mmCIF file of the N, C-alpha and C atoms, coordinates in Angstrom:
data_MODEL
# 
_entry.id   MODEL 
# 
loop_
_atom_site.group_PDB 
_atom_site.id 
_atom_site.type_symbol 
_atom_site.label_atom_id 
_atom_site.label_alt_id 
_atom_site.label_comp_id 
_atom_site.label_asym_id 
_atom_site.label_entity_id 
_atom_site.label_seq_id 
_atom_site.pdbx_PDB_ins_code 
_atom_site.Cartn_x 
_atom_site.Cartn_y 
_atom_site.Cartn_z 
_atom_site.occupancy 
_atom_site.B_iso_or_equiv 
_atom_site.pdbx_formal_charge 
_atom_site.auth_seq_id 
_atom_site.auth_comp_id 
_atom_site.auth_asym_id 
_atom_site.auth_atom_id 
_atom_site.pdbx_PDB_model_num 
ATOM 1   N N  . MET A 1 1  ? -5.978  -0.320  41.905  1.00 0.00 ? 1  MET A N  1 
ATOM 2   C CA . MET A 1 1  ? -7.441  -0.552  41.772  1.00 0.00 ? 1  MET A CA 1 
ATOM 3   C C  . MET A 1 1  ? -7.893  -0.396  40.330  1.00 0.00 ? 1  MET A C  1 
ATOM 4   N N  . GLY A 1 2  ? -7.328  0.559   39.681  1.00 0.00 ? 2  GLY A N  1 
ATOM 5   C CA . GLY A 1 2  ? -7.823  0.891   38.318  1.00 0.00 ? 2  GLY A CA 1 
ATOM 6   C C  . GLY A 1 2  ? -7.018  0.234   37.211  1.00 0.00 ? 2  GLY A C  1 
ATOM 7   N N  . GLY A 1 3  ? -5.818  -0.253  37.554  1.00 0.00 ? 3  GLY A N  1 
ATOM 8   C CA . GLY A 1 3  ? -4.973  -0.780  36.373  1.00 0.00 ? 3  GLY A CA 1 
ATOM 9   C C  . GLY A 1 3  ? -5.146  -2.303  36.183  1.00 0.00 ? 3  GLY A C  1 
ATOM 10  N N  . LEU A 1 4  ? -4.609  -2.766  35.079  1.00 0.00 ? 4  LEU A N  1 
ATOM 11  C CA . LEU A 1 4  ? -4.733  -4.076  34.655  1.00 0.00 ? 4  LEU A CA 1 
ATOM 12  C C  . LEU A 1 4  ? -3.453  -4.767  35.278  1.00 0.00 ? 4  LEU A C  1 
ATOM 13  N N  . GLN A 1 5  ? -3.650  -5.710  36.165  1.00 0.00 ? 5  GLN A N  1 
ATOM 14  C CA . GLN A 1 5  ? -2.527  -6.412  36.872  1.00 0.00 ? 5  GLN A CA 1 
ATOM 15  C C  . GLN A 1 5  ? -2.250  -7.769  36.230  1.00 0.00 ? 5  GLN A C  1 
ATOM 16  N N  . GLY A 1 6  ? -1.106  -8.383  36.674  1.00 0.00 ? 6  GLY A N  1 
ATOM 17  C CA . GLY A 1 6  ? -0.696  -9.641  36.060  1.00 0.00 ? 6  GLY A CA 1 
ATOM 18  C C  . GLY A 1 6  ? -1.693  -10.732 36.164  1.00 0.00 ? 6  GLY A C  1 
ATOM 19  N N  . TRP A 1 7  ? -2.351  -10.841 37.333  1.00 0.00 ? 7  TRP A N  1 
ATOM 20  C CA . TRP A 1 7  ? -3.260  -11.989 37.498  1.00 0.00 ? 7  TRP A CA 1 
ATOM 21  C C  . TRP A 1 7  ? -4.577  -11.752 36.662  1.00 0.00 ? 7  TRP A C  1 
ATOM 22  N N  . HIS A 1 8  ? -4.859  -10.515 36.187  1.00 0.00 ? 8  HIS A N  1 
ATOM 23  C CA . HIS A 1 8  ? -5.900  -10.306 35.292  1.00 0.00 ? 8  HIS A CA 1 
ATOM 24  C C  . HIS A 1 8  ? -5.575  -10.917 33.960  1.00 0.00 ? 8  HIS A C  1 
ATOM 25  N N  . LEU A 1 9  ? -4.304  -10.739 33.498  1.00 0.00 ? 9  LEU A N  1 
ATOM 26  C CA . LEU A 1 9  ? -3.913  -11.367 32.218  1.00 0.00 ? 9  LEU A CA 1 
ATOM 27  C C  . LEU A 1 9  ? -3.983  -12.887 32.269  1.00 0.00 ? 9  LEU A C  1 
ATOM 28  N N  . VAL A 1 10 ? -3.612  -13.458 33.434  1.00 0.00 ? 10 VAL A N  1 
ATOM 29  C CA . VAL A 1 10 ? -3.628  -14.891 33.515  1.00 0.00 ? 10 VAL A CA 1 
ATOM 30  C C  . VAL A 1 10 ? -5.068  -15.384 33.445  1.00 0.00 ? 10 VAL A C  1 
ATOM 31  N N  . ILE A 1 11 ? -6.000  -14.745 34.066  1.00 0.00 ? 11 ILE A N  1 
ATOM 32  C CA . ILE A 1 11 ? -7.444  -15.109 33.920  1.00 0.00 ? 11 ILE A CA 1 
ATOM 33  C C  . ILE A 1 11 ? -7.911  -14.947 32.514  1.00 0.00 ? 11 ILE A C  1 
ATOM 34  N N  . ILE A 1 12 ? -7.469  -13.961 31.765  1.00 0.00 ? 12 ILE A N  1 
ATOM 35  C CA . ILE A 1 12 ? -7.949  -13.738 30.422  1.00 0.00 ? 12 ILE A CA 1 
ATOM 36  C C  . ILE A 1 12 ? -7.365  -14.831 29.498  1.00 0.00 ? 12 ILE A C  1 
ATOM 37  N N  . ILE A 1 13 ? -6.142  -15.213 29.735  1.00 0.00 ? 13 ILE A N  1 
ATOM 38  C CA . ILE A 1 13 ? -5.534  -16.347 28.961  1.00 0.00 ? 13 ILE A CA 1 
ATOM 39  C C  . ILE A 1 13 ? -6.233  -17.668 29.238  1.00 0.00 ? 13 ILE A C  1 
ATOM 40  N N  . VAL A 1 14 ? -6.511  -17.881 30.434  1.00 0.00 ? 14 VAL A N  1 
ATOM 41  C CA . VAL A 1 14 ? -7.245  -19.176 30.813  1.00 0.00 ? 14 VAL A CA 1 
ATOM 42  C C  . VAL A 1 14 ? -8.677  -19.209 30.166  1.00 0.00 ? 14 VAL A C  1 
ATOM 43  N N  . LEU A 1 15 ? -9.327  -18.101 30.251  1.00 0.00 ? 15 LEU A N  1 
ATOM 44  C CA . LEU A 1 15 ? -10.690 -17.966 29.658  1.00 0.00 ? 15 LEU A CA 1 
ATOM 45  C C  . LEU A 1 15 ? -10.530 -18.204 28.089  1.00 0.00 ? 15 LEU A C  1 
ATOM 46  N N  . ALA A 1 16 ? -9.515  -17.619 27.528  1.00 0.00 ? 16 ALA A N  1 
ATOM 47  C CA . ALA A 1 16 ? -9.412  -17.779 26.042  1.00 0.00 ? 16 ALA A CA 1 
ATOM 48  C C  . ALA A 1 16 ? -9.119  -19.292 25.747  1.00 0.00 ? 16 ALA A C  1 
ATOM 49  N N  . LEU A 1 17 ? -8.304  -19.978 26.495  1.00 0.00 ? 17 LEU A N  1 
ATOM 50  C CA . LEU A 1 17 ? -8.071  -21.379 26.265  1.00 0.00 ? 17 LEU A CA 1 
ATOM 51  C C  . LEU A 1 17 ? -9.288  -22.235 26.440  1.00 0.00 ? 17 LEU A C  1 
ATOM 52  N N  . LEU A 1 18 ? -10.172 -21.815 27.439  1.00 0.00 ? 18 LEU A N  1 
ATOM 53  C CA . LEU A 1 18 ? -11.378 -22.576 27.606  1.00 0.00 ? 18 LEU A CA 1 
ATOM 54  C C  . LEU A 1 18 ? -12.444 -22.351 26.523  1.00 0.00 ? 18 LEU A C  1 
ATOM 55  N N  . LEU A 1 19 ? -12.539 -21.061 26.129  1.00 0.00 ? 19 LEU A N  1 
ATOM 56  C CA . LEU A 1 19 ? -13.503 -20.731 25.129  1.00 0.00 ? 19 LEU A CA 1 
ATOM 57  C C  . LEU A 1 19 ? -13.157 -21.179 23.674  1.00 0.00 ? 19 LEU A C  1 
ATOM 58  N N  . PHE A 1 20 ? -11.920 -20.971 23.303  1.00 0.00 ? 20 PHE A N  1 
ATOM 59  C CA . PHE A 1 20 ? -11.487 -21.261 21.980  1.00 0.00 ? 20 PHE A CA 1 
ATOM 60  C C  . PHE A 1 20 ? -10.870 -22.645 21.829  1.00 0.00 ? 20 PHE A C  1 
ATOM 61  N N  . GLY A 1 21 ? -10.330 -23.187 22.838  1.00 0.00 ? 21 GLY A N  1 
ATOM 62  C CA . GLY A 1 21 ? -9.703  -24.494 22.786  1.00 0.00 ? 21 GLY A CA 1 
ATOM 63  C C  . GLY A 1 21 ? -8.235  -24.296 22.258  1.00 0.00 ? 21 GLY A C  1 
ATOM 64  N N  . ALA A 1 22 ? -7.386  -25.175 22.786  1.00 0.00 ? 22 ALA A N  1 
ATOM 65  C CA . ALA A 1 22 ? -5.980  -25.116 22.429  1.00 0.00 ? 22 ALA A CA 1 
ATOM 66  C C  . ALA A 1 22 ? -5.804  -25.401 20.881  1.00 0.00 ? 22 ALA A C  1 
ATOM 67  N N  . PRO A 1 23 ? -6.515  -26.307 20.238  1.00 0.00 ? 23 PRO A N  1 
ATOM 68  C CA . PRO A 1 23 ? -6.253  -26.581 18.833  1.00 0.00 ? 23 PRO A CA 1 
ATOM 69  C C  . PRO A 1 23 ? -6.641  -25.295 17.912  1.00 0.00 ? 23 PRO A C  1 
ATOM 70  N N  . LYS A 1 24 ? -7.597  -24.552 18.382  1.00 0.00 ? 24 LYS A N  1 
ATOM 71  C CA . LYS A 1 24 ? -8.096  -23.433 17.560  1.00 0.00 ? 24 LYS A CA 1 
ATOM 72  C C  . LYS A 1 24 ? -7.202  -22.161 17.632  1.00 0.00 ? 24 LYS A C  1 
ATOM 73  N N  . LEU A 1 25 ? -6.440  -22.047 18.686  1.00 0.00 ? 25 LEU A N  1 
ATOM 74  C CA . LEU A 1 25 ? -5.643  -20.831 18.887  1.00 0.00 ? 25 LEU A CA 1 
ATOM 75  C C  . LEU A 1 25 ? -4.543  -20.613 17.867  1.00 0.00 ? 25 LEU A C  1 
ATOM 76  N N  . PRO A 1 26 ? -3.814  -21.561 17.423  1.00 0.00 ? 26 PRO A N  1 
ATOM 77  C CA . PRO A 1 26 ? -2.829  -21.337 16.367  1.00 0.00 ? 26 PRO A CA 1 
ATOM 78  C C  . PRO A 1 26 ? -3.415  -20.953 15.009  1.00 0.00 ? 26 PRO A C  1 
ATOM 79  N N  . GLY A 1 27 ? -4.568  -21.450 14.671  1.00 0.00 ? 27 GLY A N  1 
ATOM 80  C CA . GLY A 1 27 ? -5.213  -20.998 13.521  1.00 0.00 ? 27 GLY A CA 1 
ATOM 81  C C  . GLY A 1 27 ? -5.711  -19.611 13.590  1.00 0.00 ? 27 GLY A C  1 
ATOM 82  N N  . LEU A 1 28 ? -6.208  -19.244 14.835  1.00 0.00 ? 28 LEU A N  1 
ATOM 83  C CA . LEU A 1 28 ? -6.606  -17.874 15.094  1.00 0.00 ? 28 LEU A CA 1 
ATOM 84  C C  . LEU A 1 28 ? -5.505  -16.888 14.949  1.00 0.00 ? 28 LEU A C  1 
ATOM 85  N N  . ALA A 1 29 ? -4.363  -17.273 15.603  1.00 0.00 ? 29 ALA A N  1 
ATOM 86  C CA . ALA A 1 29 ? -3.185  -16.417 15.468  1.00 0.00 ? 29 ALA A CA 1 
ATOM 87  C C  . ALA A 1 29 ? -2.619  -16.318 14.054  1.00 0.00 ? 29 ALA A C  1 
ATOM 88  N N  . ARG A 1 30 ? -2.696  -17.429 13.292  1.00 0.00 ? 30 ARG A N  1 
ATOM 89  C CA . ARG A 1 30 ? -2.281  -17.366 11.849  1.00 0.00 ? 30 ARG A CA 1 
ATOM 90  C C  . ARG A 1 30 ? -3.191  -16.517 10.997  1.00 0.00 ? 30 ARG A C  1 
ATOM 91  N N  . SER A 1 31 ? -4.438  -16.551 11.200  1.00 0.00 ? 31 SER A N  1 
ATOM 92  C CA . SER A 1 31 ? -5.357  -15.692 10.431  1.00 0.00 ? 31 SER A CA 1 
ATOM 93  C C  . SER A 1 31 ? -5.227  -14.218 10.825  1.00 0.00 ? 31 SER A C  1 
ATOM 94  N N  . MET A 1 32 ? -4.970  -13.991 12.108  1.00 0.00 ? 32 MET A N  1 
ATOM 95  C CA . MET A 1 32 ? -4.776  -12.628 12.584  1.00 0.00 ? 32 MET A CA 1 
ATOM 96  C C  . MET A 1 32 ? -3.417  -12.044 11.983  1.00 0.00 ? 32 MET A C  1 
ATOM 97  N N  . GLY A 1 33 ? -2.445  -12.843 11.861  1.00 0.00 ? 33 GLY A N  1 
ATOM 98  C CA . GLY A 1 33 ? -1.129  -12.453 11.236  1.00 0.00 ? 33 GLY A CA 1 
ATOM 99  C C  . GLY A 1 33 ? -1.337  -12.178 9.768   1.00 0.00 ? 33 GLY A C  1 
ATOM 100 N N  . GLN A 1 34 ? -2.073  -13.023 9.107   1.00 0.00 ? 34 GLN A N  1 
ATOM 101 C CA . GLN A 1 34 ? -2.337  -12.795 7.658   1.00 0.00 ? 34 GLN A CA 1 
ATOM 102 C C  . GLN A 1 34 ? -3.142  -11.495 7.455   1.00 0.00 ? 34 GLN A C  1 
ATOM 103 N N  . SER A 1 35 ? -4.053  -11.274 8.315   1.00 0.00 ? 35 SER A N  1 
ATOM 104 C CA . SER A 1 35 ? -4.901  -10.038 8.200   1.00 0.00 ? 35 SER A CA 1 
ATOM 105 C C  . SER A 1 35 ? -4.017  -8.784  8.422   1.00 0.00 ? 35 SER A C  1 
ATOM 106 N N  . LEU A 1 36 ? -3.148  -8.879  9.300   1.00 0.00 ? 36 LEU A N  1 
ATOM 107 C CA . LEU A 1 36 ? -2.237  -7.718  9.609   1.00 0.00 ? 36 LEU A CA 1 
ATOM 108 C C  . LEU A 1 36 ? -1.260  -7.483  8.356   1.00 0.00 ? 36 LEU A C  1 
ATOM 109 N N  . ARG A 1 37 ? -0.759  -8.570  7.797   1.00 0.00 ? 37 ARG A N  1 
ATOM 110 C CA . ARG A 1 37 ? 0.125   -8.419  6.570   1.00 0.00 ? 37 ARG A CA 1 
ATOM 111 C C  . ARG A 1 37 ? -0.637  -7.754  5.432   1.00 0.00 ? 37 ARG A C  1 
ATOM 112 N N  . ILE A 1 38 ? -1.882  -8.185  5.257   1.00 0.00 ? 38 ILE A N  1 
ATOM 113 C CA . ILE A 1 38 ? -2.720  -7.594  4.193   1.00 0.00 ? 38 ILE A CA 1 
ATOM 114 C C  . ILE A 1 38 ? -3.010  -6.175  4.479   1.00 0.00 ? 38 ILE A C  1 
ATOM 115 N N  . PHE A 1 39 ? -3.305  -5.790  5.718   1.00 0.00 ? 39 PHE A N  1 
ATOM 116 C CA . PHE A 1 39 ? -3.540  -4.419  6.093   1.00 0.00 ? 39 PHE A CA 1 
ATOM 117 C C  . PHE A 1 39 ? -2.329  -3.492  5.852   1.00 0.00 ? 39 PHE A C  1 
ATOM 118 N N  . LYS A 1 40 ? -1.139  -4.140  6.239   1.00 0.00 ? 40 LYS A N  1 
ATOM 119 C CA . LYS A 1 40 ? 0.112   -3.325  6.050   1.00 0.00 ? 40 LYS A CA 1 
ATOM 120 C C  . LYS A 1 40 ? 0.421   -3.064  4.580   1.00 0.00 ? 40 LYS A C  1 
ATOM 121 N N  . SER A 1 41 ? 0.138   -4.113  3.738   1.00 0.00 ? 41 SER A N  1 
ATOM 122 C CA . SER A 1 41 ? 0.438   -3.903  2.322   1.00 0.00 ? 41 SER A CA 1 
ATOM 123 C C  . SER A 1 41 ? -0.548  -2.916  1.759   1.00 0.00 ? 41 SER A C  1 
ATOM 124 N N  . GLU A 1 42 ? -1.835  -2.892  2.159   1.00 0.00 ? 42 GLU A N  1 
ATOM 125 C CA . GLU A 1 42 ? -2.763  -1.948  1.585   1.00 0.00 ? 42 GLU A CA 1 
ATOM 126 C C  . GLU A 1 42 ? -2.422  -0.532  2.083   1.00 0.00 ? 42 GLU A C  1 
ATOM 127 N N  . VAL A 1 43 ? -1.944  -0.364  3.242   1.00 0.00 ? 43 VAL A N  1 
ATOM 128 C CA . VAL A 1 43 ? -1.568  1.003   3.741   1.00 0.00 ? 43 VAL A CA 1 
ATOM 129 C C  . VAL A 1 43 ? -0.334  1.498   2.983   1.00 0.00 ? 43 VAL A C  1 
ATOM 130 N N  . ARG A 1 44 ? 0.667   0.544   2.714   1.00 0.00 ? 44 ARG A N  1 
ATOM 131 C CA . ARG A 1 44 ? 1.821   0.896   1.908   1.00 0.00 ? 44 ARG A CA 1 
ATOM 132 C C  . ARG A 1 44 ? 1.454   1.331   0.465   1.00 0.00 ? 44 ARG A C  1 
ATOM 133 N N  . GLN A 1 45 ? 0.431   0.539   -0.063  1.00 0.00 ? 45 GLN A N  1 
ATOM 134 C CA . GLN A 1 45 ? -0.011  0.853   -1.437  1.00 0.00 ? 45 GLN A CA 1 
ATOM 135 C C  . GLN A 1 45 ? -0.671  2.231   -1.531  1.00 0.00 ? 45 GLN A C  1 
ATOM 136 N N  . MET A 1 46 ? -1.428  2.547   -0.466  1.00 0.00 ? 46 MET A N  1 
ATOM 137 C CA . MET A 1 46 ? -2.121  3.845   -0.430  1.00 0.00 ? 46 MET A CA 1 
ATOM 138 C C  . MET A 1 46 ? -1.120  4.971   -0.294  1.00 0.00 ? 46 MET A C  1 
ATOM 139 N N  . LYS A 1 47 ? 0.003   4.718   0.470   1.00 0.00 ? 47 LYS A N  1 
ATOM 140 C CA . LYS A 1 47 ? 0.979   5.824   0.636   1.00 0.00 ? 47 LYS A CA 1 
ATOM 141 C C  . LYS A 1 47 ? 1.648   5.981   -0.707  1.00 0.00 ? 47 LYS A C  1 
ATOM 142 N N  . ASP A 1 48 ? 1.990   4.857   -1.409  1.00 0.00 ? 48 ASP A N  1 
ATOM 143 C CA . ASP A 1 48 ? 2.735   5.043   -2.713  1.00 0.00 ? 48 ASP A CA 1 
ATOM 144 C C  . ASP A 1 48 ? 1.817   5.728   -3.735  1.00 0.00 ? 48 ASP A C  1 
ATOM 145 N N  . GLU A 1 49 ? 0.490   5.527   -3.700  1.00 0.00 ? 49 GLU A N  1 
ATOM 146 C CA . GLU A 1 49 ? -0.395  6.234   -4.572  1.00 0.00 ? 49 GLU A CA 1 
ATOM 147 C C  . GLU A 1 49 ? -0.466  7.647   -4.248  1.00 0.00 ? 49 GLU A C  1 
ATOM 148 N N  . ASP A 1 50 ? -0.501  8.006   -2.957  1.00 0.00 ? 50 ASP A N  1 
ATOM 149 C CA . ASP A 1 50 ? -0.525  9.437   -2.532  1.00 0.00 ? 50 ASP A CA 1 
ATOM 150 C C  . ASP A 1 50 ? 0.769   10.078  -2.913  1.00 0.00 ? 50 ASP A C  1 
ATOM 151 N N  . GLN A 1 51 ? 1.878   9.376   -2.867  1.00 0.00 ? 51 GLN A N  1 
ATOM 152 C CA . GLN A 1 51 ? 3.103   9.941   -3.311  1.00 0.00 ? 51 GLN A CA 1 
ATOM 153 C C  . GLN A 1 51 ? 3.143   10.194  -4.778  1.00 0.00 ? 51 GLN A C  1 
ATOM 154 N N  . LYS A 1 52 ? 2.639   9.307   -5.601  1.00 0.00 ? 52 LYS A N  1 
ATOM 155 C CA . LYS A 1 52 ? 2.528   9.585   -7.039  1.00 0.00 ? 52 LYS A CA 1 
ATOM 156 C C  . LYS A 1 52 ? 1.626   10.699  -7.337  1.00 0.00 ? 52 LYS A C  1 
ATOM 157 N N  . ASP A 1 53 ? 0.579   10.841  -6.626  1.00 0.00 ? 53 ASP A N  1 
ATOM 158 C CA . ASP A 1 53 ? -0.327  11.958  -6.906  1.00 0.00 ? 53 ASP A CA 1 
ATOM 159 C C  . ASP A 1 53 ? 0.322   13.337  -6.516  1.00 0.00 ? 53 ASP A C  1 
ATOM 160 N N  . ALA A 1 54 ? 1.183   13.263  -5.479  1.00 0.00 ? 54 ALA A N  1 
ATOM 161 C CA . ALA A 1 54 ? 1.909   14.440  -5.019  1.00 0.00 ? 54 ALA A CA 1 
ATOM 162 C C  . ALA A 1 54 ? 2.924   14.828  -6.065  1.00 0.00 ? 54 ALA A C  1 
ATOM 163 N N  . ASP A 1 55 ? 3.585   13.859  -6.557  1.00 0.00 ? 55 ASP A N  1 
ATOM 164 C CA . ASP A 1 55 ? 4.617   14.128  -7.622  1.00 0.00 ? 55 ASP A CA 1 
ATOM 165 C C  . ASP A 1 55 ? 4.015   14.568  -8.971  1.00 0.00 ? 55 ASP A C  1 
ATOM 166 N N  . GLY A 1 56 ? 2.810   14.134  -9.151  1.00 0.00 ? 56 GLY A N  1 
ATOM 167 C CA . GLY A 1 56 ? 2.110   14.496  -10.449 1.00 0.00 ? 56 GLY A CA 1 
ATOM 168 C C  . GLY A 1 56 ? 2.426   13.535  -11.594 1.00 0.00 ? 56 GLY A C  1 
ATOM 169 N N  . VAL A 1 57 ? 3.473   12.767  -11.441 1.00 0.00 ? 57 VAL A N  1 
ATOM 170 C CA . VAL A 1 57 ? 3.917   11.856  -12.510 1.00 0.00 ? 57 VAL A CA 1 
ATOM 171 C C  . VAL A 1 57 ? 4.289   10.512  -11.858 1.00 0.00 ? 57 VAL A C  1 
ATOM 172 N N  . ASP A 1 58 ? 3.806   9.358   -12.349 1.00 0.00 ? 58 ASP A N  1 
ATOM 173 C CA . ASP A 1 58 ? 4.244   8.099   -11.780 1.00 0.00 ? 58 ASP A CA 1 
ATOM 174 C C  . ASP A 1 58 ? 5.542   7.658   -12.445 1.00 0.00 ? 58 ASP A C  1 
ATOM 175 N N  . GLU A 1 59 ? 6.105   6.656   -11.942 1.00 0.00 ? 59 GLU A N  1 
ATOM 176 C CA . GLU A 1 59 ? 7.432   6.242   -12.402 1.00 0.00 ? 59 GLU A CA 1 
ATOM 177 C C  . GLU A 1 59 ? 7.451   5.743   -13.943 1.00 0.00 ? 59 GLU A C  1 
ATOM 178 N N  . THR A 1 60 ? 6.450   5.135   -14.368 1.00 0.00 ? 60 THR A N  1 
ATOM 179 C CA . THR A 1 60 ? 6.487   4.728   -15.745 1.00 0.00 ? 60 THR A CA 1 
ATOM 180 C C  . THR A 1 60 ? 6.373   5.876   -16.701 1.00 0.00 ? 60 THR A C  1 
ATOM 181 N N  . GLN A 1 61 ? 5.666   6.892   -16.342 1.00 0.00 ? 61 GLN A N  1 
ATOM 182 C CA . GLN A 1 61 ? 5.564   8.065   -17.219 1.00 0.00 ? 61 GLN A CA 1 
ATOM 183 C C  . GLN A 1 61 ? 6.867   8.817   -17.152 1.00 0.00 ? 61 GLN A C  1 
ATOM 184 N N  . ALA A 1 62 ? 7.513   8.883   -16.013 1.00 0.00 ? 62 ALA A N  1 
ATOM 185 C CA . ALA A 1 62 ? 8.841   9.565   -15.925 1.00 0.00 ? 62 ALA A CA 1 
ATOM 186 C C  . ALA A 1 62 ? 9.848   8.902   -16.811 1.00 0.00 ? 62 ALA A C  1 
ATOM 187 N N  . LYS A 1 63 ? 9.821   7.562   -16.798 1.00 0.00 ? 63 LYS A N  1 
ATOM 188 C CA . LYS A 1 63 ? 10.864  6.830   -17.635 1.00 0.00 ? 63 LYS A CA 1 
ATOM 189 C C  . LYS A 1 63 ? 10.556  7.077   -19.079 1.00 0.00 ? 63 LYS A C  1 
ATOM 190 N N  . LYS A 1 64 ? 9.270   7.123   -19.514 1.00 0.00 ? 64 LYS A N  1 
ATOM 191 C CA . LYS A 1 64 ? 8.909   7.324   -20.935 1.00 0.00 ? 64 LYS A CA 1 
ATOM 192 C C  . LYS A 1 64 ? 9.391   8.813   -21.317 1.00 0.00 ? 64 LYS A C  1 
ATOM 193 N N  . ARG A 1 65 ? 9.358   9.692   -20.435 1.00 0.00 ? 65 ARG A N  1 
ATOM 194 C CA . ARG A 1 65 ? 9.733   11.080  -20.748 1.00 0.00 ? 65 ARG A CA 1 
ATOM 195 C C  . ARG A 1 65 ? 11.228  11.351  -20.779 1.00 0.00 ? 65 ARG A C  1 
ATOM 196 N N  . GLU A 1 66 ? 12.026  10.424  -20.394 1.00 0.00 ? 66 GLU A N  1 
ATOM 197 C CA . GLU A 1 66 ? 13.464  10.626  -20.306 1.00 0.00 ? 66 GLU A CA 1 
ATOM 198 C C  . GLU A 1 66 ? 14.063  10.759  -21.657 1.00 0.00 ? 66 GLU A C  1 
ATOM 199 N N  . THR A 1 67 ? 13.700  9.932   -22.619 1.00 0.00 ? 67 THR A N  1 
ATOM 200 C CA . THR A 1 67 ? 14.322  9.970   -23.958 1.00 0.00 ? 67 THR A CA 1 
ATOM 201 C C  . THR A 1 67 ? 13.229  10.356  -24.968 1.00 0.00 ? 67 THR A C  1 
ATOM 202 N N  . VAL A 1 68 ? 13.542  11.336  -25.736 1.00 0.00 ? 68 VAL A N  1 
ATOM 203 C CA . VAL A 1 68 ? 12.619  11.828  -26.713 1.00 0.00 ? 68 VAL A CA 1 
ATOM 204 C C  . VAL A 1 68 ? 13.398  11.921  -28.045 1.00 0.00 ? 68 VAL A C  1 
ATOM 205 N N  . GLU A 1 69 ? 12.865  11.286  -29.036 1.00 0.00 ? 69 GLU A N  1 
ATOM 206 C CA . GLU A 1 69 ? 13.464  11.306  -30.387 1.00 0.00 ? 69 GLU A CA 1 
ATOM 207 C C  . GLU A 1 69 ? 12.524  12.022  -31.350 1.00 0.00 ? 69 GLU A C  1 
ATOM 208 N N  . GLY A 1 70 ? 13.093  12.714  -32.267 1.00 0.00 ? 70 GLY A N  1 
ATOM 209 C CA . GLY A 1 70 ? 12.234  13.400  -33.217 1.00 0.00 ? 70 GLY A CA 1 
ATOM 210 C C  . GLY A 1 70 ? 13.045  14.438  -33.999 1.00 0.00 ? 70 GLY A C  1 
ATOM 211 N N  . ASP A 1 71 ? 12.340  15.164  -34.938 1.00 0.00 ? 71 ASP A N  1 
ATOM 212 C CA . ASP A 1 71 ? 12.982  16.155  -35.763 1.00 0.00 ? 71 ASP A CA 1 
ATOM 213 C C  . ASP A 1 71 ? 12.758  17.497  -35.098 1.00 0.00 ? 71 ASP A C  1 
ATOM 214 N N  . ILE A 1 72 ? 13.672  18.336  -35.333 1.00 0.00 ? 72 ILE A N  1 
ATOM 215 C CA . ILE A 1 72 ? 13.507  19.741  -34.849 1.00 0.00 ? 72 ILE A CA 1 
ATOM 216 C C  . ILE A 1 72 ? 12.694  20.497  -35.936 1.00 0.00 ? 72 ILE A C  1 
ATOM 217 N N  . ILE A 1 73 ? 11.662  21.167  -35.536 1.00 0.00 ? 73 ILE A N  1 
ATOM 218 C CA . ILE A 1 73 ? 10.793  21.847  -36.412 1.00 0.00 ? 73 ILE A CA 1 
ATOM 219 C C  . ILE A 1 73 ? 11.037  23.311  -36.271 1.00 0.00 ? 73 ILE A C  1 
ATOM 220 N N  . ASP A 1 74 ? 11.256  24.034  -37.372 1.00 0.00 ? 74 ASP A N  1 
ATOM 221 C CA . ASP A 1 74 ? 11.424  25.444  -37.428 1.00 0.00 ? 74 ASP A CA 1 
ATOM 222 C C  . ASP A 1 74 ? 10.057  26.132  -37.387 1.00 0.00 ? 74 ASP A C  1 
ATOM 223 N N  . PRO A 1 75 ? 9.710   26.824  -36.335 1.00 0.00 ? 75 PRO A N  1 
ATOM 224 C CA . PRO A 1 75 ? 8.375   27.448  -36.310 1.00 0.00 ? 75 PRO A CA 1 
ATOM 225 C C  . PRO A 1 75 ? 8.198   28.598  -37.282 1.00 0.00 ? 75 PRO A C  1 
ATOM 226 N N  . GLU A 1 76 ? 9.323   29.110  -37.738 1.00 0.00 ? 76 GLU A N  1 
ATOM 227 C CA . GLU A 1 76 ? 9.258   30.249  -38.683 1.00 0.00 ? 76 GLU A CA 1 
ATOM 228 C C  . GLU A 1 76 ? 8.976   29.684  -40.102 1.00 0.00 ? 76 GLU A C  1 
ATOM 229 N N  . ARG A 1 77 ? 9.237   28.476  -40.431 1.00 0.00 ? 77 ARG A N  1 
ATOM 230 C CA . ARG A 1 77 ? 9.069   27.950  -41.752 1.00 0.00 ? 77 ARG A CA 1 
ATOM 231 C C  . ARG A 1 77 ? 7.608   27.692  -42.032 1.00 0.00 ? 77 ARG A C  1 
ATOM 232 N N  . LYS A 1 78 ? 7.156   28.057  -43.174 1.00 0.00 ? 78 LYS A N  1 
ATOM 233 C CA . LYS A 1 78 ? 5.755   27.862  -43.517 1.00 0.00 ? 78 LYS A CA 1 
ATOM 234 C C  . LYS A 1 78 ? 5.514   26.483  -44.006 1.00 0.00 ? 78 LYS A C  1 
ATOM 235 N N  . ARG A 1 79 ? 4.273   25.995  -43.729 1.00 0.00 ? 79 ARG A N  1 
ATOM 236 C CA . ARG A 1 79 ? 3.945   24.582  -44.128 1.00 0.00 ? 79 ARG A CA 1 
ATOM 237 C C  . ARG A 1 79 ? 3.752   24.501  -45.631 1.00 0.00 ? 79 ARG A C  1 
ATOM 238 N N  . ASP A 1 80 ? 4.175   23.365  -46.195 1.00 0.00 ? 80 ASP A N  1 
ATOM 239 C CA . ASP A 1 80 ? 4.036   23.138  -47.612 1.00 0.00 ? 80 ASP A CA 1 
ATOM 240 C C  . ASP A 1 80 ? 2.651   22.564  -47.928 1.00 0.00 ? 80 ASP A C  1 
ATOM 241 N N  . THR A 1 81 ? 2.061   21.980  -47.001 1.00 0.00 ? 81 THR A N  1 
ATOM 242 C CA . THR A 1 81 ? 0.698   21.324  -47.180 1.00 0.00 ? 81 THR A CA 1 
ATOM 243 C C  . THR A 1 81 ? -0.358  22.257  -46.614 1.00 0.00 ? 81 THR A C  1 
ATOM 244 N N  . PRO A 1 82 ? -1.503  22.277  -47.338 1.00 0.00 ? 82 PRO A N  1 
ATOM 245 C CA . PRO A 1 82 ? -2.615  23.071  -46.790 1.00 0.00 ? 82 PRO A CA 1 
ATOM 246 C C  . PRO A 1 82 ? -3.198  22.466  -45.467 1.00 0.00 ? 82 PRO A C  1 
ATOM 247 N N  . ASN A 1 83 ? -3.793  23.339  -44.746 1.00 0.00 ? 83 ASN A N  1 
ATOM 248 C CA . ASN A 1 83 ? -4.509  22.892  -43.546 1.00 0.00 ? 83 ASN A CA 1 
ATOM 249 C C  . ASN A 1 83 ? -5.724  22.118  -43.868 1.00 0.00 ? 83 ASN A C  1 
ATOM 250 N N  . LEU A 1 84 ? -5.939  21.013  -43.196 1.00 0.00 ? 84 LEU A N  1 
ATOM 251 C CA . LEU A 1 84 ? -7.183  20.259  -43.498 1.00 0.00 ? 84 LEU A CA 1 
ATOM 252 C C  . LEU A 1 84 ? -8.273  20.533  -42.545 1.00 0.00 ? 84 LEU A C  1 
# 
């Protein structure tokens, strides 16, 4: 008495065909699929941003930090130029 039975689904499908018409249903399904793809990509992007925040460094900054070139400076040596 309280559950959704098979004949209920048949009635719902028939009503959907009558209300929306057969030509409109493929377009409706297509737009629903596109909406779901967009939603999934947004959720994935939010997870990636959260992961970057948790790591503290994004991938491009990590790659920049891998190689460092420069001179070794002796902190004990006094500067030859006056402070400005």
